C-alpha positions, 0 to 999 in steps of 0.5 A: 173726802171730808176735812181735806181742803185745809192748809192751816189746820190738820183734822183727825177724828177719834171716837166722835171727837174731832181733834183740830191742830192749828199749824200755820208757821212761823207763829200761827198768825190768823190770816184771811186764809185761816179765818176762811178755813175756821169758818168752813170747818165750823160748817163742816163739823156742824153737818158731820153726824160722826162728830160730837166734840171738837178740840183745838190745839196747836202744832207750835208749843209757843203759839196757839194763835199769835194774833190777827195778821197786822199787815192786812189791817195796815192796808185798811182804807182811809175811810171806814166802810158803812156799818154792816148788818151782818157778822164778819167771818170770825164772828160767824165762826164763833157763833157757829161753834157757840150755837151748834149742838156740839161741844168745842174745847180749846187746849192752850199751850202757847200764846193766844193773843188778839184774834186768837183769844177772840176765837177761843172766847167763841168756843164752849170751853178753854183749858190752859197749861200752867207756865205755857199758856198766855192770853192777851188782848193787845189791840188798844195799845195799837190804837184799835180795839178787839174787832172779833168779839173780844169786848163782848165775850170777855165782858160776859165772862169776866164782868166789866171791871176785869174785862176793862183791866184786860182790854185796856191793860194790854198785858199777858195773862198767864194761865193761872190768872186767866183761870182766876178771872174766868178767861179760861175754865182752869189751868193745869200742869202741862203733863195733865192738860192733854189727858184731862181734855181728852178724857173730858172730850171722849166722855162728852162724846159718849153721852146721849147727843140730845142730852148734850145738845139740849143742855147747851141750848138751856145754857145759851138761853141764860144770855137771851131770856129773863130768869123765869122764862129760862126756867120754864124753857129748862123744864120743857127741855127736861120733859122732852128728854125724860120721856125718851127711852135712852135716858130710862135705859141709862138710869136703870143701868145706873141703879143696877150697878149700885146707884142710890146705895151708900157704897155705890155712890162713893165711886160715882164715876164708875157708876156713870161709866156703867150707865153708858155701856150698851 
């Protein structure tokens, strides 16, 4: 059976959305076991045609993922190993989620620090509860630095100056400030967080798979291509989709429901839902 060999994660599938709850008492430390399970989960979700979106949350209201288990780091050898040419387990996991043609979302309601922050930075989107969600990269204060992508991903999201503030300040960022800086997508009142994230996840899961996948590909190209090359690739991806039958059917439903009329487009959300109906 799928999604069974997990001790730190609980998985349920609902309408093409995988809801993954991190449950590793007492404070959801990221241990070697959790890292292995997250990597395995990323591969299992990538291969599961029944899943289009994955949402991560926590069973502990105070901790999403506290940080990486320091007892493992204290046991590091006295001499550094040779420089590796391969990504380690956490970075492999994040790259799997970043590159798969599916969408990953973090729903943050507790503390997310160190390796926990690095994990959610590797997901496509992050949303936090006001007064509850806290993010931090405290590594430099302990004499190390983020080793799971924190310097790379945070700099790309925040810019170098704000990333340095977060990485060298080693201070907690509450949800509102994290959203202001771009660490998370937005901060929401706690009672609004779950409905918002679930509505977004179910909506994306209902959209044409190819459209979601190619849109994500085009966004990934931003970091890997010059602008003109990215624009040409975007046009190519657009043409591939526009020639397919499903988009044409959906666009016709949209028009039949009142699209491109003055009154109809006053309620665009209703029209978009009509376009999705089989």
